[in-house]
C-alpha positions as CSV (number, residue, x, y, z in Angstrom):
1,M,92.6,63.9,39.2
2,G,89.1,63.1,38.0
3,K,86.9,65.7,36.2
4,R,85.2,67.9,38.7
5,L,81.3,67.7,38.5
6,R,79.4,71.0,38.6
7,L,75.8,71.8,38.5
8,K,74.2,74.0,35.6
9,D,72.5,77.3,36.6
10,E,69.0,75.9,36.2
11,E,70.0,72.8,38.5
12,V,71.2,75.2,41.2
13,E,68.0,77.2,40.9
14,L,66.0,73.9,41.4
15,I,68.0,73.1,44.6
16,Y,67.4,76.7,46.0
17,K,63.6,76.2,45.4
18,H,63.9,73.0,47.2
19,R,65.7,74.5,50.2
20,A,63.3,77.3,50.3
21,G,60.4,74.7,50.7
22,D,58.8,75.2,47.3
23,L,58.1,71.5,47.0
24,K,55.3,72.0,44.4
25,N,57.7,73.6,41.9
26,L,60.6,71.2,42.6
27,N,61.6,69.5,39.4
28,Y,64.0,66.6,39.6
29,N,64.4,66.2,35.8
30,L,68.0,66.7,36.0
31,T,70.5,65.1,33.6
32,H,71.6,61.7,34.7
33,N,75.3,62.7,34.8
34,S,74.6,65.8,37.2
35,A,76.5,65.9,40.5
36,L,73.3,65.6,42.5
37,D,72.1,62.5,40.4
38,K,75.6,60.9,40.9
39,H,75.4,61.6,44.7
40,L,71.9,60.0,44.9
41,L,72.8,57.0,42.6
42,E,75.9,56.2,44.8
43,R,73.9,56.1,47.9
44,G,70.9,54.4,46.6
45,I,68.6,57.3,47.3
46,D,65.2,57.6,45.2
47,K,64.6,61.1,44.2
48,Q,61.0,60.7,45.1
49,D,62.1,60.2,48.7
50,V,64.3,63.5,48.8
51,V,62.7,66.2,51.2
52,S,65.5,68.8,51.2
53,V,69.0,69.3,49.7
54,K,71.9,71.5,50.8
55,H,75.1,71.8,48.9
56,W,78.4,73.5,49.2
57,Q,81.8,73.5,47.5
58,N,84.9,72.1,49.3
59,M,88.4,73.7,49.1
60,G,88.9,71.9,45.8
61,G,85.8,73.3,44.2
62,E,83.9,70.0,44.2
63,L,80.3,70.0,45.1
64,R,79.1,68.4,48.3
65,F,75.5,67.4,49.2
66,S,73.5,67.0,52.4
67,V,70.3,65.2,51.7
68,V,67.4,64.6,53.9
69,T,64.8,61.9,52.9
70,K,61.3,61.1,53.8
71,S,62.6,58.4,56.1
72,N,64.6,60.8,58.0
73,S,61.6,63.1,58.4
74,I,59.4,60.3,59.6
75,D,62.2,59.3,62.0
76,E,62.4,62.7,63.4
77,Q,58.8,63.3,63.7
78,S,58.4,59.9,65.4
79,V,61.2,60.8,68.0
80,F,59.4,63.9,69.0
81,N,56.1,62.3,69.1
82,N,57.7,59.7,71.4
83,V,59.2,62.3,73.7
84,L,55.9,64.1,73.8
85,S,54.1,61.0,74.8
86,L,56.9,60.2,77.3
87,I,56.2,63.5,79.1
88,E,52.4,63.4,78.8
89,D,52.2,59.8,80.1
90,N,55.0,59.9,82.7
91,A,55.2,63.4,84.1
92,P,53.7,62.4,87.5
93,D,52.2,64.4,90.2
94,Y,55.2,65.1,92.5
95,P,53.8,65.6,96.1
96,T,55.7,68.3,98.1
97,K,58.4,66.5,100.0
98,V,58.1,66.7,103.8
99,R,61.7,66.7,104.9
100,P,62.7,66.3,108.5
101,K,64.2,69.3,110.3
102,S,68.1,69.1,110.3
103,H,70.0,69.3,113.5
104,L,73.0,70.6,111.6
105,Q,73.8,74.2,111.9
106,G,73.5,76.9,109.1
107,E,71.8,76.9,105.7
108,H,73.5,75.8,102.7
109,L,73.2,75.6,98.8
110,L,74.5,72.5,97.1
111,V,75.6,73.2,93.6
112,I,75.9,70.1,91.6
113,N,77.5,70.6,88.2
114,P,77.9,67.5,86.1
115,A,79.6,69.5,83.2
116,D,80.3,68.4,79.7
117,I,78.8,64.9,79.9
118,H,78.7,64.6,76.0
119,I,76.0,61.9,75.8
120,G,76.6,60.1,72.6
121,K,80.5,60.5,72.4
122,Y,82.2,57.4,71.4
123,A,85.9,56.4,72.4
124,N,87.4,53.0,72.0
125,S,90.2,52.1,74.4
126,E,92.2,50.3,71.7
127,E,92.6,53.7,70.0
128,T,92.3,56.3,73.0
129,S,93.3,54.1,76.0
130,E,89.9,54.8,77.4
131,D,86.3,53.7,76.5
132,Y,83.4,56.0,76.4
133,N,79.9,55.4,75.1
134,L,76.3,55.9,76.1
135,D,76.3,53.4,78.9
136,I,79.4,54.7,80.6
137,A,78.2,58.4,80.4
138,V,74.9,57.4,82.1
139,E,76.7,55.4,84.7
140,R,79.1,58.1,85.6
141,V,76.4,60.9,85.9
142,I,74.2,58.8,88.2
143,S,76.9,57.4,90.3
144,G,78.5,60.9,90.4
145,V,75.5,62.6,91.6
146,E,74.8,59.9,94.1
147,G,78.5,60.2,95.4
148,L,78.2,64.1,95.8
149,I,75.0,63.7,97.7
150,S,76.6,61.4,100.1
151,K,79.6,63.6,100.5
152,A,77.3,66.6,101.4
153,E,75.4,64.8,104.2
154,G,77.5,66.8,106.9
155,F,75.9,70.1,105.8
156,N,72.4,71.3,106.3
157,V,71.4,71.7,102.6
158,T,68.2,73.8,102.3
159,K,68.4,74.4,98.4
160,I,70.0,72.6,95.4
161,L,71.3,74.4,92.2
162,F,71.5,71.7,89.5
163,C,73.4,73.0,86.5
164,I,72.2,71.3,83.3
165,G,73.2,71.9,79.6
166,N,76.9,72.4,78.8
167,D,77.3,70.0,76.1
168,V,75.0,67.4,77.8
169,L,74.5,66.1,74.2
170,H,77.5,65.4,71.9
171,V,75.9,66.4,68.6
172,D,73.1,68.7,67.4
173,N,71.7,67.1,64.4
174,V,71.1,63.9,62.3
175,Y,74.5,64.3,60.6
176,E,76.5,63.6,63.8
177,T,78.0,67.2,63.9
178,T,78.2,69.9,66.6
179,T,76.0,73.1,66.1
180,K,78.7,74.6,63.9
181,G,79.1,71.4,61.7
182,T,82.3,69.7,63.3
183,R,82.0,66.0,62.7
184,Q,82.0,63.8,65.8
185,D,82.6,60.0,66.6
186,C,79.1,58.9,68.0
187,D,77.8,56.0,69.9
188,S,74.1,55.1,69.0
189,K,71.7,57.4,67.1
190,W,71.1,61.1,67.8
191,W,67.4,60.4,69.1
192,E,68.8,57.9,71.5
193,H,71.2,60.4,72.9
194,Y,68.2,62.8,73.4
195,Q,65.9,60.2,75.2
196,V,68.7,58.8,77.4
197,A,69.7,62.5,78.4
198,L,66.2,63.3,79.5
199,Q,66.0,60.0,81.5
200,V,69.3,60.8,83.1
201,Y,68.3,64.3,84.0
202,V,64.9,63.1,85.4
203,K,66.7,60.5,87.6
204,C,69.1,63.1,88.9
205,V,66.3,65.5,89.9
206,E,64.4,62.8,91.5
207,M,67.4,61.8,93.7
208,L,68.1,65.5,94.5
209,R,64.7,66.6,95.5
210,V,64.8,64.0,98.3
211,V,67.3,66.2,99.9
212,A,66.0,69.7,99.2
213,P,64.1,71.8,96.6
214,V,65.7,71.8,93.2
215,D,66.4,74.8,90.9
216,C,67.7,73.5,87.6
217,V,69.6,76.2,85.4
218,H,70.4,75.5,81.7
219,S,73.5,76.8,80.0
220,M,73.6,77.1,76.2
221,S,76.6,75.4,74.7
222,N,78.6,74.8,71.5
223,H,78.0,71.1,70.8
224,D,74.2,71.1,71.3
225,Y,73.1,74.7,71.2
226,Q,69.7,73.8,69.9
227,S,69.0,70.2,71.0
228,G,70.2,71.0,74.6
229,F,67.7,73.9,74.7
230,H,65.0,71.6,73.5
231,L,66.1,69.2,76.3
232,A,65.9,71.7,78.9
233,H,62.4,72.5,78.0
234,A,61.4,68.8,78.0
235,L,62.8,68.7,81.6
236,K,60.8,71.6,82.5
237,S,57.6,70.0,81.2
238,W,58.3,66.8,83.1
239,F,58.4,68.5,86.4
240,R,55.6,71.0,85.7
241,K,53.6,69.5,88.6
242,A,56.5,69.5,91.1
243,E,56.2,72.5,93.5
244,D,59.8,72.0,94.6
245,V,61.5,71.8,91.2
246,T,62.0,74.8,88.9
247,V,63.7,74.8,85.5
248,D,65.3,77.9,84.0
249,A,65.3,76.9,80.3
250,G,65.9,80.3,78.9
251,V,68.1,80.9,75.9
252,S,70.4,83.6,77.6
253,Y,74.0,82.6,77.3
254,R,74.9,83.9,80.8
255,K,72.5,82.9,83.7
256,Y,72.6,84.1,87.3
257,Y,71.6,82.6,90.6
258,T,71.3,84.2,94.1
259,Y,71.3,82.5,97.5
260,G,71.5,84.6,100.5
261,E,74.9,86.5,100.3
262,N,76.0,84.5,97.2
263,L,75.7,85.6,93.5
264,I,76.5,82.8,91.1
265,G,77.1,83.2,87.3
266,L,76.9,80.3,85.0
267,E,78.1,80.2,81.4
268,H,79.5,77.4,79.1
269,G,82.9,79.0,79.0
270,D,83.4,79.4,75.3
271,G,82.2,83.0,75.1
272,C,83.7,85.9,77.0
273,K,87.3,86.0,78.2
274,M,87.6,84.9,81.8
275,D,88.8,88.4,82.9
276,T,85.9,90.2,81.6
277,L,83.2,88.2,83.5
278,P,83.4,90.1,86.8
279,L,82.6,93.4,85.3
280,I,80.0,91.7,83.1
281,M,78.2,90.4,86.2
282,A,78.2,93.8,87.7
283,Q,76.9,95.4,84.6
284,E,74.3,92.9,84.0
285,K,73.1,92.3,87.6
286,P,73.8,95.6,89.5
287,K,71.2,95.1,92.2
288,D,72.3,91.6,93.0
289,W,75.8,92.6,92.9
290,A,75.1,95.3,95.4
291,K,73.1,93.0,97.7
292,T,75.7,90.2,97.9
293,K,79.3,89.8,99.3
294,F,80.4,86.5,97.7
295,R,80.3,86.2,93.9
296,Y,81.3,83.3,91.6
297,W,81.4,82.3,88.1
298,Y,81.2,78.5,87.2
299,L,82.5,77.8,83.6
300,H,82.7,74.6,81.5
301,H,83.9,73.7,78.1
302,I,87.6,73.1,79.0
303,H,86.9,69.8,80.9
304,H,89.7,70.4,83.4
305,K,91.7,72.7,85.6
306,V,94.0,74.3,83.1
307,K,97.2,76.4,83.9
308,H,96.9,78.9,80.9
309,K,96.3,82.6,80.7
310,W,92.6,83.1,81.4
311,R,91.9,79.6,81.5
312,D,92.3,78.7,85.3
313,A,90.5,79.3,88.4
314,K,91.2,82.8,89.5
315,D,90.3,85.3,92.2
316,F,89.5,88.7,90.7
317,I,88.3,91.6,92.9
318,G,85.0,90.6,94.2
319,V,84.5,87.6,92.0
320,T,86.1,84.0,91.8
321,V,86.0,82.4,88.4
322,E,86.9,78.7,87.6
323,Y,86.2,75.9,85.1
324,M,84.7,72.6,85.9
325,R,85.9,69.0,85.3
326,S,84.1,66.6,83.0
327,P,83.2,63.0,83.4
328,S,83.7,62.2,79.7
329,S,86.7,60.4,78.3
330,S,88.9,61.7,75.4
331,D,87.7,60.8,71.9
332,S,89.9,59.9,68.8
333,W,90.5,63.6,68.0
334,H,91.5,64.6,71.6
335,S,93.7,61.6,72.0
336,R,95.6,62.4,68.9
337,K,96.1,66.0,70.0
338,G,97.4,64.7,73.4
339,Y,94.4,66.0,75.4
340,V,94.6,62.8,77.7
341,G,95.3,62.0,81.3
342,T,93.2,64.6,82.9
343,P,91.1,63.6,85.9
344,K,87.4,62.5,85.0
345,A,85.1,63.8,87.7
346,V,81.8,65.6,88.6
347,E,82.0,68.5,91.0
348,A,79.8,70.2,93.5
349,F,80.1,73.1,95.8
350,L,78.4,74.1,99.2
351,H,77.6,77.8,99.7
352,D,76.8,78.9,103.3
353,K,73.9,81.4,103.0
354,N,75.9,84.1,104.9
355,S,79.6,83.0,104.4
356,G,79.9,82.0,100.7
357,Q,81.6,79.0,99.4
358,V,82.7,76.8,102.3
359,A,83.4,73.5,100.7
360,R,83.9,71.8,97.3
361,L,83.2,68.2,96.6
362,T,84.7,66.1,93.7
363,H,83.6,62.6,92.7
364,F,86.4,61.0,90.6
365,F,86.2,58.1,88.2
């Protein structure tokens, strides 16, 4: 084994100053054979371009670095400026839709839930037996929502709940990792994922509002806890002039929605155990619980209907809890672990205002 490189105390102090943003006092006069110098030299990075440095030790005690340069910073600022311009220049005035009165009986809420899209995930069929990339993700979401709208034509839909978030983005930063730092196989750049996801959501909402007023509710999730939150706020800004579109972009991990006699809970699905959710709903929304007869939790994260303790659709006393399918294919890691062959789909549910869930719709790929 080669000799492990370690930083001297004064070098570590400099890095911490850098991380704290004390750029004026930052001194890069480190010895040429320091671990950080070696890291920068191997990657062709000029010290003058370094904006911030994070470091940690791996299990073997070797130092590892995460370096952000000026070019990265300019890229990031440019991306957010582009998104801001995109919203300011393209958030149109949406005149209130005049929808013809339906001859169909009853009033229904259409819950459309394209869960765990993972825009930016990459899979190659030579390795995983299925392809998945940016284009496939977009095509599946758009065609899936179109298919679900078509399948719901036999019902008088007076309101639409469009569930957003839930790992809509595959990674949460420029290093192609999830929020907690798990490395992912990615197609395209992180900023392309963000811009494409916004365009997809805008397209979906525009299709849905033709049918009925749309309420979008964002669920925080583990792959894109931060960037998904930002995306929800961008969508909210986009439709700020539309009287028939609302966006709940709040940071709360559990969200609730009422429609007539229905109380619906939304969560990504990686938090509480399934069997605790009914009482949590009663605890957090006691008034809505008392006013409703039909109560549901729609969860995500698992990507399919699973036969496992606390991981399956289940009727509890007063509440039904179930997990949603995903349109995304298995990547390299999931393929190696054997998580393959599950149906790829987007799902929707129809809730009668007075009778609860009366239909479920599935668009398979």
